[in-house]
N, C-alpha and C positions, 0 to 999 in steps of 0.2 A: 643413794648405792649404786652403782653400775651391776649390770646383769654380766654374769659369766659367759666367757664365750669359748665353746670347744676347741678353738683355735688361738688359748692363749696359752703361750708357751711356760709361761711361770707357775701355772697351774699342778696339781699332781698328776700321776699316771692313772689313768681307767683299770681298773682291774675286772678281766672280764672271764669268767665263765662259761665255757660254750661248750652244751651237753648234746652230743651227739650219737647216734646210734638208729639204728635198722627200727620202721615200724612195730609199736609192742616192745619196745624197751626200757619203754619206763620215762621217755624224757618229759613230760609234763606233769606226770604225777611227780616227780623227783623235782623239777622248777618250783611247784607249787609247798613242795614239804621244805625246800631250800629256805624258800620265800617266809616261810611261816617262823623257822627256827631263826632267820637273820632277825624277825618282826620282834621275836620272844627278847632278841637282846638289844631293840631299839638302833640296828644297824640299817644307814639308808642305802638300799639300792631298787633297782629295778627289775621286771622280769619280762622278757620280750619273746615271743613266740614269734620266730619270724615266718614261718607258714602262715598264720595270721594276717601278716602285715600286706599278703599279695593272695588272698585266697580271693577267689573270681576265676570268671572266665569274662578275658578281655579280645576287644575285635582282632587286634593283630596278634596272632601267637606269639609267643616267649618262649625260649628253650631254657631248661634248667628251673621248671617248675614256676615260673615268674621271678628267676634271682634279681634281673635286673630292677626289677618293680621294688621287691622285697628289700633290696639294697640303699634304693630311693628313701624309699618308707622309714628304713631304721634310720639314716641320717638324719632326717625331718624328723622322728621320734625320740632319737637319742638326744640333739639338742636342747630340746624341750627339761630332760630329765637332767640333762647337764648343770642348763642354767638354774637349776633348782637345787643344785649341792649334789648331787649323786655321785659317788665314784664307784659305784661298783655297781656290774651288771650281768644277769644270766640270761643268757641266747638260749633259744632250742632248735635244733634244724637237723635234716640229714644231709651229711657231708658227702656228696657225691663224687667233688673233685676237688684237688688242691686251690683249683681256682676259686672254688665257692666261698673255703675259706678265705683264701687271701682279699678276697673283693668285700665278706664281710666286715673281716677286720680293719679294711681301710677306711669304713664307714665310722670309724670311730676315734677320733684322731686321740692319739697316746694312749692307745690301747697296748695292755699286757694281758695277752689273751692264754688262758690256762683253758686246752683242749680237754674234755672229760670223753671218752668212750664208753657208753655202756654196753653191759652183755646179760644176755639172759637164755636160758635154755630155749631149743625150738619150738620144743613142746609147750612150754609155756607162752611163748609169744603169739605159738597160733591160740592159746586159749585165750588171752587176754584181749588179741585182735575180735575173733569170735564173740567174747560176751560185749567188749567195747562198741564194734560196729556193727548194728542188725541191718544196715539197709545196703543201698548198692554200692557203697565202698569196700564191703569186705572184702571180696572176693580181689579188688585191685589190690589193697593193702597184705593179703595174704600172698599175692604174689610178688607183690614190692618188696616185702622184708627178706625173700630169700636174695632175689635181685641184690638187694643194699646189705646185706650182710658180706656178700662176696667182694662188692665196690670197695665197702667200706676198709678190710681186711686188705685189700689189693694197693691200696693208699699207703700202707703202712704210716699211718700218723703216732705221732708222739703226743702225748699227753697222760692223762691216769686213764687206766684200763679197770673199768668199776665191775664189778658184779654187781648186777642188779635182780637175779633171779630170785629165790623163793626168802632172801633174808627183809625182816621188816623196811620200809621205805625210810623209818627215823633214823637206824642204824647207817642204811647206805648213805643219808643227808651228812648224818654228823661225819663220817667216814670222808665223804668229799671238802667237809668245812675244815676239819683237820687237816687235810693233803692241801689246799690250797691256804691253809694261816688266817682264815676268816672268824669272825667271832661263832659261839654257838653256845646256847644254854648249858648249864652243867646238867647232868643226869638228874 
């Protein structure tokens, strides 16, 4: 049996759900919940947190929070999932520019991307970040979340606009799966 290649033209499209939003909007928690629901349906998928693919301090500084490294690593990691037969992918990362989205999309051949922009009230985001970040990253993220909210709004991105405020995370995840027509377990 021959391994599948991400460049096989005859193969199916790759359905990508790209979760974005300001720090504290719930990207990581929601990606985990989506994955759990898909697992319950035995639906093959992958979850890739793009920030984790490029976390570190590099000898030569890179622009856009190591975006070039994240794209290169996404290309390599996705090829392995694709070879294993996975055709659904959940990505998480803050999109700061349209070029961010374009570069990540190009890293996944045959990608059909649905962007999901997460929103939550400012006070809830501040609470989440304060509880989640006990150390030195707290002040950076509290400052960044205000800036990123404005950047994302200015981009005027099309996609699913999702309230991820005080609703139960399972309800938000189910609504997203319904929006993208992916399987989800019965209630």
